[in-house]
SESE-974097 format. One line per 8 residues: number of its first residue (from 1); their letters; for each residue z, y, x of N, C-alpha, C, CB. Coordinates in steps of 0.02 Angstrom, whole numbers, plus 32768, in hexadecimal, padded with zeros to 4 digits. Atoms other than C-alpha are relative to their C-alpha. Glycine has a CB too. Example, Ala and Ser with C-alpha at 12.3 -4.5 7.8 and 13.67 -1.06 7.14 Angstrom:
1> AS> 8000/7FC5/802D/8186/7F1F/8267/8000/803C/802D/803E/8001/7FCE; 7FFD/7FC5/7FD6/8165/7FCB/82AC/8025/8037/7FD9/7FB9/8017/8014
//
This chain:
1> MIIEDLKS> 8037/802B/7FEC/3EF4/1A80/7B9A/7FF0/800B/804A/7FC2/800C/7FD4; 8009/7FFA/7FB8/3ECD/1A5B/7C4F/7FC3/802A/8013/7FFC/7FBC/801F; 803C/7FD9/7FF1/3E1E/1AA8/7C49/800F/804A/7FFD/7FC7/7FED/7FD0; 7FEE/7FB9/8007/3E65/1B4D/7C0C/802C/8016/803A/8023/800C/7FBD; 7FD5/7FF0/7FC7/3EE9/1B47/7C94/7FD7/800C/803F/8033/7FC9/800C; 802B/7FF9/7FC5/3E63/1B30/7D18/7FD8/8041/7FFD/7FD2/7FC5/8007; 8027/7FC3/8008/3DF9/1BBD/7CD2/802B/803E/800C/7FE2/8003/7FB9; 7FD3/7FC6/7FF6/3E90/1C31/7CD3/800D/800D/804A/8042/7FF4/7FDC
9> KGITSTEE> 7FF7/7FF9/7FB8/3E9B/1C11/7D8E/7FBE/800F/8023/801F/7FC1/801D; 8041/7FF1/7FE4/3DE3/1C39/7DA6/7FDC/7FC3/801B/8008/8032/8037; 8020/803E/7FEA/3DB6/1B83/7DC3/7FD2/7FE8/7FC8/8036/7FC8/8011; 802F/800C/8037/3D18/1B69/7D5D/7FC8/7FCF/8010/7FE2/8041/7FEB; 8039/802B/7FF1/3C8D/1B0D/7DB9/8017/7FB8/8009/7FDC/8018/803F; 7FF1/8047/7FF8/3C84/1A50/7DC3/801E/7FF1/8044/7FC2/7FD5/7FF5; 7FE8/800D/7FBC/3C9D/1A50/7E7F/8046/801D/800A/7FD0/801E/8033; 7FBE/7FE2/7FF9/3D31/1AC7/7E75/8035/7FD7/7FDC/7FFF/8048/7FE4
17> IKKHLSKS> 7FD1/8029/8027/3D83/1A5C/7DEF/8011/7FC0/8026/7FE4/7FF0/7FBB; 7FF5/803E/7FDB/3D6C/19BB/7E53/8029/800C/803F/7FBD/7FDF/8012; 7FDB/7FF0/7FC4/3DAC/1A0D/7EF1/8049/800E/7FF0/7FE1/803D/8024; 7FBC/7FF0/8015/3E45/1A4E/7E95/8025/7FC0/7FED/8000/8033/7FC5; 7FE0/803D/8018/3E6A/19A6/7E43/800E/7FCF/8039/7FD5/7FDE/7FCB; 7FF6/802E/7FC7/3E56/1947/7EE7/803E/8011/8028/7FC3/8001/802D; 7FC3/7FEB/7FDC/3EE9/19AB/7F2C/803F/7FF6/7FD5/7FFA/804A/8014; 7FC8/8007/802E/3F56/1989/7E94/801D/7FBA/8004/7FEB/8010/7FB8
25> KDFFVIPD> 7FDF/8041/8002/3FD6/18FD/7E91/7FFC/7FDE/7FBB/8049/8007/8015; 8004/801A/8044/3FB8/18E8/7DD6/7FBD/7FDF/7FF0/800D/8038/7FCF; 8043/801C/800B/3F02/18B4/7DE7/7FE7/7FE0/8041/7FCE/8037/7FE7; 8025/8015/7FC5/3E93/1853/7E5C/7FB6/8004/7FEF/8014/7FB8/8018; 8048/7FF9/8009/3DDA/1870/7E74/7FDE/7FCC/802C/7FE8/8049/8011; 8025/8031/7FDA/3D67/17E3/7EA9/7FCC/8025/802A/7FDD/7FCB/7FD2; 8030/7FDC/7FD5/3D04/1825/7F40/7FB8/7FF2/7FEB/800A/7FEC/8049; 8045/8004/8017/3C4D/1845/7F20/7FDC/7FC4/801F/7FDB/8040/8012
33> NLAKLTAQ> 8023/8038/7FE0/3C12/17C3/7F9F/8015/7FBD/7FE4/800B/8001/804C; 7FE8/803F/801F/3C7F/173A/7F54/7FE5/7FF9/7FB9/804D/7FFE/8000; 801B/8001/8044/3C45/1769/7EA5/7FB5/7FED/8002/8009/8044/7FDD; 8048/800E/7FFB/3B8E/1764/7EDC/7FF4/7FB7/8013/7FDF/802D/8035; 8007/8047/7FED/3BA3/16BA/7F30/800D/7FD2/7FC4/8030/7FEF/803A; 7FEF/8029/803A/3BF5/1672/7E95/7FC9/8004/7FCC/8043/8015/7FE2; 8036/7FF7/8031/3B6F/16BC/7E24/7FC1/7FDB/8015/7FF1/804A/7FF7; 803B/8024/7FE7/3AE9/1672/7E93/8006/7FB5/7FF2/7FF7/800C/804B
41> LVQKNKAE> 7FF4/8046/8010/3B37/15C6/7E7D/7FF5/7FF2/7FB6/8047/7FEB/8015; 8009/8006/8048/3B38/15E2/7DC1/7FB6/7FFE/7FEF/8022/803A/7FDB; 8046/7FF9/8012/3A81/1616/7DBA/7FD4/7FCC/8021/7FE8/8045/8012; 8025/8035/7FDE/3A49/158C/7E30/7FEE/7FC8/7FD0/8027/7FE5/803B; 800A/8037/802E/3A57/1513/7D9F/7FD2/8011/7FC5/8044/7FE9/7FE5; 802F/7FE9/8034/39DF/1578/7D31/801F/7FF7/7FBA/7FBE/7FD9/8005; 7FDC/8007/803F/3A60/157D/7CA7/7FE3/802E/7FCB/804A/800E/800A; 8015/7FD6/8038/3A2E/15BD/7BFC/803A/8029/7FE5/7FE1/7FD5/7FC8
49> NCIDISAN> 7FC5/7FDA/8015/3ADF/15F3/7BD5/803A/7FF2/8030/8014/7FEF/7FB7; 7FC5/800B/7FD6/3B84/1606/7C30/803C/8026/7FE3/7FF3/8016/8049; 7FC2/7FE0/8016/3C39/1635/7C10/802F/8006/803C/8021/7FD8/7FC6; 7FCC/7FF6/7FCD/3CBD/167C/7C84/8042/8003/7FDA/7FF4/8041/802C; 7FC3/8002/8028/3D67/164A/7C3D/803A/8026/8021/8014/7FB8/7FF4; 7FCF/7FD4/7FE0/3DC4/16BB/7CB6/7FDA/803B/801D/802A/7FDA/8038; 8033/7FCE/7FED/3D4E/174F/7CBA/801A/8038/802C/7FE1/801D/7FC3; 7FE2/7FCB/7FD9/3DC8/17C9/7D0C/7FDD/8043/7FEF/7FFB/7FF1/804C
57> LGEILSQC> 8022/7FC0/800D/3D61/186B/7D1F/7FB5/7FF6/7FF8/800E/8030/803A; 8047/800E/800A/3CBA/1815/7D04/7FD8/8000/8041/7FE2/8034/7FD1; 8022/7FFC/7FC0/3C93/1812/7DBE/7FCA/7FCB/8009/8032/7FFB/8039; 802F/8037/7FF6/3C3E/1768/7DBE/7FCB/8000/7FC9/8024/7FBD/8001; 802F/8004/8038/3BF0/176A/7D11/7FCB/8037/8003/8027/8005/7FBE; 8030/7FC9/7FFC/3B9E/1813/7D30/7FCA/7FF3/8034/8024/8041/8012; 8032/8011/7FCD/3B43/17C7/7DC6/7FD0/7FC9/7FE9/8024/7FEA/8040; 802A/8036/8019/3AF8/173C/7D5D/7FC6/801D/7FD7/8029/7FCD/7FD4
65> EKIEDKLG> 8034/7FD9/8023/3A61/17A6/7D32/7FC8/7FD6/7FE2/7FE2/8032/802F; 8036/802B/8019/39EA/1714/7D16/8012/7FDB/7FC0/7FEC/7FCE/8036; 7FE9/8024/803C/3A52/16CF/7C86/800E/8033/7FC9/8040/7FD6/800F; 7FF9/7FD0/8037/3A43/172E/7BE2/803D/7FF0/7FD5/7FC1/8001/7FD5; 7FCA/8015/802E/3AC0/16CA/7B7A/803E/7FF2/8028/7FEB/7FC2/7FD7; 7FC3/800A/7FDA/3B67/16E3/7BD0/803B/8022/7FDE/7FF8/801C/8048; 7FC3/7FEA/8022/3C19/16FD/7B94/803A/7FFF/8031/800E/7FD3/7FC3; 7FC4/7FFD/7FD6/3CB9/1732/7BEB/803E/8003/7FD5/7FFD/803C/802E
73> LDANAQNI> 7FC0/8001/8022/3D6A/170C/7BB0/8037/8012/8031/800D/7FBB/7FDF; 7FC5/7FF4/7FD6/3E10/174B/7BF2/803C/800C/7FD3/7FF4/803D/8030; 7FC3/7FF9/8028/3EC2/1742/7BB1/8022/8043/800B/8030/7FC9/8010; 7FE2/7FC0/7FEF/3EEC/17EA/7C00/7FD8/8038/7FDF/8002/800A/804E; 8022/7FCB/8026/3EC3/187C/7B8D/7FE6/8037/802D/802E/801D/7FCB; 8016/7FCA/7FD2/3EBA/18FB/7C1B/7FC3/7FEB/8028/8039/8013/8030; 803C/8018/7FDD/3E3F/188E/7C7A/7FC2/8008/7FD6/8009/7FB7/8015; 803B/7FFB/802C/3DCB/1887/7BE4/7FED/8049/7FF3/800F/7FDC/7FBD
81> ELAKHLNP> 800E/7FB9/800A/3DDC/1942/7BC4/7FD8/801C/803C/8041/8028/7FF6; 8021/7FE8/7FC4/3DAA/1966/7C78/7FBB/7FDF/8008/802B/7FF1/803E; 803F/8024/7FF8/3D22/18DF/7C7A/7FCA/801D/7FD1/800A/7FB5/7FF2; 8030/7FE3/8030/3CD0/1929/7BDE/7FE9/8045/8017/801F/8004/7FBA; 8012/7FBE/7FE8/3CD5/19D6/7C2A/7FD0/7FFB/803C/803F/8028/8014; 8029/8007/7FC4/3C8A/199B/7CCF/7FBE/7FDD/7FF2/8027/7FD9/8034; 803C/8028/8010/3C0B/1925/7C7D/7FF2/8004/7FB5/800A/7FB6/8017; 8009/7FF7/8048/3BDC/196B/7BD2/7FCE/7FCF/7FE0/7FEA/8046/7FF2
89> NLKLEHLD> 8032/802D/801C/3B4E/18EE/7BBE/8017/7FB7/7FFC/7FC1/8003/8029; 7FE6/8044/8002/3BBB/1853/7BD2/8024/7FF3/7FBE/802F/7FF3/803B; 7FDA/8016/803A/3C02/17F2/7B40/8043/7FE6/8019/7FDA/7FCA/7FD7; 7FBD/8010/7FE7/3CBD/17EC/7B61/8032/7FFE/7FC7/8015/8033/8035; 7FCF/8008/8036/3D4D/17B2/7AF5/8047/7FF8/801D/7FEF/7FC4/7FD4; 7FBA/8006/7FED/3E09/17C7/7B04/8020/7FC9/7FD6/8027/8043/7FF8; 7FDE/8038/8022/3E56/171F/7AD7/8018/7FCE/8034/7FD1/7FDD/7FCC; 7FE7/8034/7FD3/3EB3/168D/7B23/7FC9/7FCB/8008/8042/7FE1/7FE5
97> PLNYDSKT> 8036/8031/7FF7/3E29/1621/7B70/8014/7FB9/7FF0/7FE8/8003/8047; 7FEA/8044/800D/3E93/1586/7B5A/7FFE/7FEF/7FB6/8047/7FF6/801A; 8005/800A/8048/3E8C/15A0/7A9E/7FBA/800E/7FE5/8032/802D/7FDD; 8045/7FF2/8015/3DD2/15C7/7A9B/7FE1/7FC1/7FE2/7FD6/801A/803C; 801D/8038/8024/3D81/1556/7A1B/7FB6/800E/7FF4/8025/7FF3/7FBD; 8047/7FF4/8005/3CC5/154A/7A29/7FDA/7FC1/7FF0/7FE6/801F/8042; 802D/8037/800E/3C42/14D9/79DC/7FC8/7FFD/8033/7FE4/8005/7FB9; 8033/7FFB/7FCD/3BD0/1512/7A67/801B/7FE7/8043/7FE7/8048/8007
105> TFDTVICF> 7FEF/8011/7FBB/3BD4/14C0/7B12/7FD5/802B/802E/7FF5/7FB4/800E; 8020/7FD1/7FD2/3B9B/151C/7BAE/7FE3/7FDB/803C/8033/8035/8017; 8020/801D/7FC5/3B24/14F3/7C3B/8029/800D/803F/7FB9/801B/8008; 7FD5/7FF1/7FC7/3B9A/1549/7CB4/8041/8020/7FE7/7FDC/802F/8031; 7FBF/7FE2/800D/3C53/1570/7CAA/801C/801A/8042/8031/7FCD/7FDE; 7FE3/7FE1/7FC4/3CA2/15E8/7D28/804B/8007/7FF4/7FE0/8046/800E; 7FB8/7FFC/8009/3D5D/15E4/7D46/8024/800F/8041/801A/7FBE/7FE2; 7FD0/7FF0/7FCC/3DD5/163A/7DBD/8043/8005/7FDC/7FED/8043/8028
113> PPLGQRID> 7FC6/8002/802E/3E77/1606/7D65/803A/802B/8018/8017/7FB9/7FF8; 7FC1/7FE1/7FED/3F1C/1663/7D62/8025/7FCF/802E/802C/8012/7FC1; 7FE2/802B/7FCD/3F80/1622/7DF5/804C/7FF9/7FF6/7FF2/801C/8045; 7FB9/800E/7FFE/402A/15CE/7DED/8027/800C/7FC0/801D/8028/8033; 7FDD/7FF6/8040/4052/15EE/7D36/8010/7FBC/7FE1/7FD6/802C/7FD0; 7FEF/803B/8027/40AC/156B/7CCE/7FFA/8011/7FB6/8047/7FE6/8011; 8012/7FF0/8045/406A/1568/7C1C/801A/7FCA/7FD2/7FB3/8009/7FF9; 7FE6/8030/8031/40BE/1518/7B86/7FC7/7FDD/7FDB/802D/8025/7FCD
121> TVNGKLLS> 8030/8028/8025/4059/148B/7B39/8026/7FCB/7FD9/7FCA/7FDF/802F; 7FDF/8037/8025/407D/13F9/7AC4/801A/7FCB/8030/7FCF/7FE1/7FCE; 7FEA/8030/7FCD/4093/1393/7B64/8032/801F/8031/7FC5/7FE5/8025; 7FD1/7FDE/7FD3/4112/140C/7BAD/7FDE/8038/8026/8020/7FCF/8030; 801C/7FCA/7FD7/40F6/1493/7C2F/7FD0/7FE3/8033/8038/8029/8022; 8032/8018/7FD0/4057/1477/7C92/7FE5/803C/8028/7FC6/7FDC/7FDB; 8019/7FCB/7FD5/400B/14DA/7D20/7FBF/801D/7FE5/7FF5/7FE5/8047; 803B/7FDD/801B/3F89/155B/7CF0/7FBF/7FE7/8020/8006/804B/800C
129> EQLYLEKS> 803D/8017/7FDF/3F0D/151B/7D72/7FE6/7FC0/7FDF/800E/7FF3/804B; 8015/803F/8020/3F0B/146D/7D23/7FE2/800D/7FBB/803C/7FD0/7FFA; 8018/7FF3/8044/3EF7/14B1/7C73/7FBD/8023/7FFE/8034/8029/7FDA; 803F/7FDC/7FFE/3E6B/1528/7CA0/7FC7/7FD4/8018/8006/803E/802E; 8034/802E/7FE9/3E0B/14A2/7CFF/7FED/7FD0/7FC8/8018/7FD9/803E; 800F/802F/8036/3E1A/1428/7C6F/7FD9/8022/7FC7/8042/7FE2/7FE4; 8024/7FDA/8034/3DE1/14AE/7BF3/7FB8/800C/8015/8024/8042/7FF1; 8043/7FF4/7FE7/3D4C/14D7/7C60/7FD4/7FC3/7FF8/8002/8016/8049
137> LELLSDQG> 8027/803E/8004/3D13/1423/7C66/7FF2/7FEC/7FB8/8026/7FC7/8023; 8008/800D/8048/3D2B/1414/7BAA/7FC5/8027/7FE4/8040/8011/7FDA; 8034/7FD4/801A/3CAF/14A2/7B8F/7FBA/7FF2/801D/8012/8048/800E; 8040/800E/7FDF/3C25/1458/7BFC/7FD0/7FD9/7FD3/800B/7FDA/8040; 8035/8027/8021/3B80/141D/7BB3/7FF5/7FBF/8027/7FBE/8029/7FFA; 8009/8042/7FE2/3B43/136E/7BDD/7FE7/8003/8048/7FCF/7FD7/7FD7; 801A/7FF8/7FBC/3AE6/13AA/7C78/801E/803E/8022/7FB3/8005/7FFF; 7FE3/7FC2/7FEA/3B5C/143A/7C99/8020/7FFF/8045/8033/8016/7FCF
145> TAIFILPN> 7FE1/7FF7/7FBF/3BAB/147F/7D37/803A/8031/7FFA/7FCC/8019/8035; 7FC7/7FD2/7FFE/3C56/14CD/7D51/8008/801B/8047/8042/7FDB/7FE9; 7FF5/7FDF/7FC0/3C75/154B/7DDC/8048/8019/8001/7FCD/803A/800C; 7FB9/7FED/7FFC/3D2C/155C/7E0E/800F/8025/8041/802C/7FC2/7FFA; 7FE1/7FE2/7FC5/3D83/15D2/7E86/8049/7FED/7FFD/7FF5/804F/8003; 7FBE/801F/8005/3E25/157B/7EB0/8027/8005/8042/7FFA/7FB7/7FEC; 7FD7/8004/7FC4/3EB7/157F/7F2A/7FFB/7FBA/801E/8049/8012/7FF2; 800B/8040/7FDF/3EAA/14F4/7FAA/8035/7FCB/7FF1/7FFD/800B/804A
153> NILRSQVF> 7FCD/8032/800F/3F4C/14A2/7F73/7FE8/7FD1/7FC8/8041/8021/7FEB; 801B/802B/8034/3EEC/145F/7EDC/7FD5/7FC8/801E/7FD6/8029/7FCD; 802B/8031/7FDF/3E7A/1403/7F56/8027/7FCC/8027/7FD0/8024/802F; 7FDB/802E/7FD5/3F07/13AD/7FB2/8045/7FEC/7FE6/8007/801D/8043; 7FBB/800D/8016/3FAE/13B4/7F55/8004/7FC3/7FD3/801B/803D/7FDC; 7FF4/803A/8029/3FF4/1317/7F07/8007/8013/7FB6/803E/7FDB/8017; 7FF7/7FE8/8044/401C/137E/7E6C/7FBF/7FFE/7FD8/801C/8047/8000; 8041/7FFD/8023/3F62/1389/7E44/7FD6/7FC1/800D/7FD9/803E/8018
161> SKLRTKIL> 8026/803D/7FEF/3F31/12D8/7E7A/7FE0/7FE0/7FC2/802E/7FCD/8022; 801C/801D/803D/3F19/129B/7DC7/7FC4/8027/7FE7/8036/7FFD/7FC9; 8039/7FD6/8015/3EA8/132F/7DA0/7FC4/7FF3/802D/8014/804A/8003; 8037/800F/7FD2/3E40/130D/7E3C/7FE0/7FBC/7FEF/8019/8002/8049; 8019/8042/8011/3E32/1256/7E0D/7FD7/8001/7FC0/803A/7FCE/7FF9; 8025/7FFB/803F/3DFC/1282/7D5D/7FBB/801E/800A/8028/802B/7FCE; 8040/7FE0/7FF3/3D73/12F4/7D9E/7FD0/7FCF/8022/8009/803F/802B; 802A/802F/7FDC/3D33/126E/7E15/7FE8/7FC7/7FD3/8025/7FE3/803C
169> LEHGLETV> 8011/8039/802B/3D35/11E5/7D8F/7FD6/8013/7FC3/803F/7FDF/7FE8; 8021/7FED/803F/3CF8/1246/7CF7/7FCA/8035/8009/8034/8018/7FCF; 8031/7FCC/7FF3/3C91/12D1/7D46/7FE4/7FF6/8047/801F/8048/7FF9; 801A/8008/7FBC/3C4E/12F4/7DF5/800A/803D/802A/7FB7/7FEE/7FFD; 7FF8/7FC9/7FD0/3C81/1361/7E88/7FC1/8003/802A/8040/7FF6/802C; 803F/7FFA/7FDC/3BE2/13A4/7ED7/8008/8028/8041/7FCD/8021/7FD4; 7FFD/7FD3/7FC7/3C14/1430/7F4F/8046/801D/8008/7FCD/8039/7FF8; 7FC2/7FDD/7FEF/3CAE/1477/7FA7/7FEF/8036/8034/8037/7FCE/801B
177> ISVPKRML> 800D/7FC8/7FD3/3CA1/1523/7FF8/8042/801F/8013/7FD0/8035/7FDF; 7FC2/7FE1/7FE7/3D33/155C/8064/7FF5/804A/8009/8017/7FDE/8042; 8007/7FB7/8001/3D4B/1617/804B/802C/801F/8037/8013/801E/7FBA; 7FD7/7FE1/7FCC/3D88/168C/80D7/8046/8014/7FE6/7FDD/803D/801B; 7FBC/7FED/8013/3E43/16B0/80D6/8003/8049/7FEC/8030/7FF2/803A; 7FF1/7FBC/8018/3E81/174B/807C/7FC1/8025/7FE7/801F/8028/8039; 8039/7FE0/8021/3DDD/176B/8021/8017/802F/7FC9/7FD0/7FCB/7FE3; 7FE6/7FD9/8037/3E44/17AE/7F91/8040/8023/8014/800B/7FD4/7FC2
185> KNVSLELS> 7FC3/7FDC/7FF2/3EC4/1836/7FA7/8035/7FE9/7FCD/7FF5/804E/7FFB; 7FC7/8017/8028/3F70/1805/7F63/7FFF/7FB5/7FF3/8001/8025/7FBE; 8002/8049/8007/3F3C/174D/7F6C/7FFD/7FE3/8047/7FC3/7FE9/7FD4; 7FFE/8019/7FBB/3F72/16FB/800F/7FEC/7FB6/8005/8046/8009/801B; 8012/8047/8000/3F43/1649/7FDC/7FBA/7FF5/801C/8005/7FE4/7FB9; 8043/8015/7FEB/3EB2/15F0/802E/7FDB/7FE7/7FC2/8003/7FC9/8037; 8027/8011/803B/3E26/15D9/7FAF/7FC2/7FD8/8012/7FEC/8040/7FDB; 8040/8022/7FFB/3D8F/156B/7F95/7FDA/8007/7FBF/800A/7FB5/8012
193> ILVVKKHE> 802B/8003/803B/3CFC/156C/7F1D/7FEB/7FB7/7FF7/7FC1/802F/8007; 8014/8044/8010/3CDC/14C6/7EC8/7FC7/8001/7FCD/803C/7FD7/7FE5; 8035/800B/8031/3C3D/1492/7E6F/8009/7FBA/7FE4/7FB8/8009/8020; 7FF2/8040/8021/3C61/1408/7DF1/7FCB/7FF4/7FCA/8047/7FFF/7FE2; 8033/8013/8031/3BDC/13AF/7D8B/801E/7FD9/7FC6/7FC9/7FD7/8021; 7FEA/8029/803A/3BF1/1365/7CDE/7FF7/7FB6/800E/7FD9/8014/7FC1; 800F/8046/7FF1/3BA2/12C5/7D1F/8019/7FEF/8046/7FB4/7FF3/7FFA; 7FE7/8017/7FBF/3BD4/125E/7DB7/7FD3/8015/8039/8008/7FB4/7FFF
201> TDTIKYYQ> 8026/7FF3/7FC3/3B9E/1287/7E68/8015/7FCD/8034/800C/8049/801A; 7FF2/8032/7FCD/3B95/1215/7F00/8019/801E/8041/7FC2/7FD7/800D; 7FF0/7FE0/7FC0/3BAA/1292/7F8E/8017/8047/7FF5/7FC2/7FFF/802F; 7FE6/7FBC/8006/3C0B/1333/7FA6/7FEC/8027/803E/804E/8000/7FF8; 8014/7FD5/7FC9/3BC4/13BF/8011/8037/8033/800F/7FBE/8025/7FEF; 7FCB/7FD2/7FEA/3C3A/142C/8077/7FE2/803A/8027/8033/7FDB/802A; 8013/7FC2/7FDC/3C23/14E0/80B2/8040/8026/8011/7FD0/802C/7FD4; 7FC8/7FD4/7FEF/3C98/1559/810A/7FE6/8046/8010/8027/7FE3/803C
209> LTDPDFTD> 800E/7FBA/7FF2/3C8D/1616/8106/803B/801B/8029/7FF4/802A/7FBE; 7FCA/7FEA/7FD3/3CF0/1667/8193/8009/804C/8002/7FF3/7FE7/8045; 7FFD/7FB7/7FFD/3CC8/1721/8186/800C/801C/7FBA/7FBF/801E/801F; 7FF3/7FE6/8043/3D1A/1778/80F0/7FCF/8036/7FEA/8046/801C/7FFD; 8032/7FCC/800F/3C93/17FE/80FB/7FB9/7FE3/7FFF/8004/8038/8032; 8042/8020/8000/3C04/1781/80ED/7FD1/8023/7FCF/8006/7FB5/7FEE; 8033/7FE0/802A/3B63/17C8/80A7/7FCB/7FCF/7FE8/7FDF/8039/8026; 8031/8032/8013/3AF4/172E/80A1/8020/7FD0/7FCD/7FE6/7FD9/803F
217> TTLAKADF> 7FE3/802A/8035/3B1A/16D8/7FFB/7FD5/7FC3/7FF1/8009/802A/7FC0; 8028/803C/8008/3A95/1652/8010/801F/7FCA/802B/7FB5/800D/8013; 7FE2/8037/7FDA/3ADD/15AC/8045/7FC9/7FD8/8022/802A/7FD3/7FD2; 8031/8027/7FDB/3A78/1559/80CE/8014/7FB6/7FFF/7FF9/801A/8049; 7FEF/8047/7FFD/3A8D/14A5/8104/804C/7FF7/8002/7FE0/7FDF/803F; 7FB8/800D/8003/3B39/145D/80DF/801B/7FF0/8046/8010/7FC7/7FD0; 7FE0/8010/7FC0/3BB3/1450/8172/8006/7FB5/8009/8045/8022/8005; 7FFC/8048/8000/3BCD/139A/8145/8004/7FE8/7FB7/803D/7FE7/8029
225> SVPKKDIA> 7FFB/801E/8042/3BCD/1324/80B0/802F/7FC4/8003/7FB9/7FEA/7FE5; 7FD0/8037/8004/3C4B/12A2/8076/7FEE/7FD5/7FC4/8049/801B/7FFB; 800C/802C/8039/3C27/1209/8009/803A/8003/7FCF/7FF3/7FB7/8017; 7FCC/7FFE/8033/3C86/1207/7F66/8038/7FCE/800D/7FE2/7FF3/7FBB; 7FCE/8034/7FF5/3CDF/1167/7F97/8034/8013/8035/7FDD/7FC0/8015; 7FD3/7FED/7FC9/3D30/11BF/802C/8029/803F/7FF0/7FD8/800B/803E; 7FE2/7FBF/800F/3D73/1257/7FD1/803B/7FFD/7FD0/7FCD/802E/7FE5; 7FCE/8007/8034/3DF6/1212/7F5B/8042/8023/8011/800D/7FB6/7FF3
233> ERWDYNFH> 7FBD/7FE6/7FEF/3E91/124B/7FBB/8004/804C/7FFE/8013/7FE7/8046; 8000/7FB7/7FFC/3E69/1301/7FE2/7FB9/801A/8000/8026/8019/803F; 8043/7FE3/8004/3DD8/1378/7FCA/7FF5/8039/8031/7FF4/8019/7FBA; 8006/7FC2/7FD9/3DFB/1407/8044/7FD3/7FF7/803E/8045/8018/8016; 8031/7FFF/7FC9/3D7E/1436/80CC/801E/7FE6/8041/7FE6/8047/800A; 7FE3/8013/7FBF/3DF3/1423/8161/8010/7FB6/8004/803E/8029/800C; 7FEE/8047/8000/3E2A/1375/812F/7FC3/7FD4/800F/801E/7FEC/7FBC; 803C/8029/7FF9/3D77/1333/812B/7FD2/8015/8039/7FD9/8000/7FBF
241> NPKKEPNK> 802B/7FE5/7FCB/3D2B/139D/81B6/7FFC/7FCF/803B/801A/8044/8018; 8004/8031/7FCA/3CE8/131F/8236/800C/801F/8045/7FBC/7FDE/8000; 7FF6/7FDD/7FC0/3CFB/13A3/82BF/8045/801C/8008/7FCD/8038/8008; 7FBD/7FE3/7FFE/3DB0/13CD/8299/8027/7FE8/803E/8026/7FEE/7FC0; 7FD4/8012/7FC9/3E30/13CE/8324/8039/7FD6/7FE4/801B/803F/8025; 7FC7/8028/8018/3EC3/1354/831A/8034/802C/7FDE/8021/7FD9/803A; 7FCC/7FDE/8026/3F46/1389/8299/7FE8/803E/7FDC/803A/8012/802D; 801A/7FC5/8023/3ED3/1410/8251/7FF0/7FF1/7FB8/7FC2/8019/8022
249> GN> 8010/8012/8045/3EB8/13B2/81AE/803A/8008/7FD1/7FE7/7FBC/7FFD; 7FC5/7FFB/802B/3F67/13D4/816C/8002/8041/7FDA/803E/7FF8/8028
//
């Protein structure tokens, strides 16, 4: 068991464990500032319940202190073992989130999906990002909000154009937050946080964080906003930034 292995090395405190795991190629740890920002977005909606369908080590869910009814799922048994050890008060379950069957819907769904995996389905092999996003939206209550941490290729790649169109037509994109490069060790992809509503929205607010060591997790005035009608092609910050330099939107 991984906890026993860590203890045998004298690694026992929460901070020591997180520091050790952040250096490992077998795990990734969501930085505290990114977890706090995401949790703040979750709690902004005054949700009565929430679910994280890719709970990892419980970094985000543990920061959602204002929400009593919260659940974390993860398909990785070691992640859940560590998450339970680090957050003994959280309700965490080891199961495949894509097979999670619930009669309950959630006011907020949190999702940082596995990246680049191809998963067997009745419709053939589909990308994990698409399946996790669709599952998240399925679990939303009527007035619910989904918070996604996603690689930027989902915001601009033709491969995900149908998914983007579905979200715009059947749900509502509310916010796009461009995250500083290399926020996550072992993850070189550019990331963004998306806030998606169950219901339609008319305008999308854009923010950009540039310092990976940011400490202010309160979002002030948006950098700019884009009407829904103008966002069909791509969603990424650089593409829509009115102050961008020529050729910087690619």
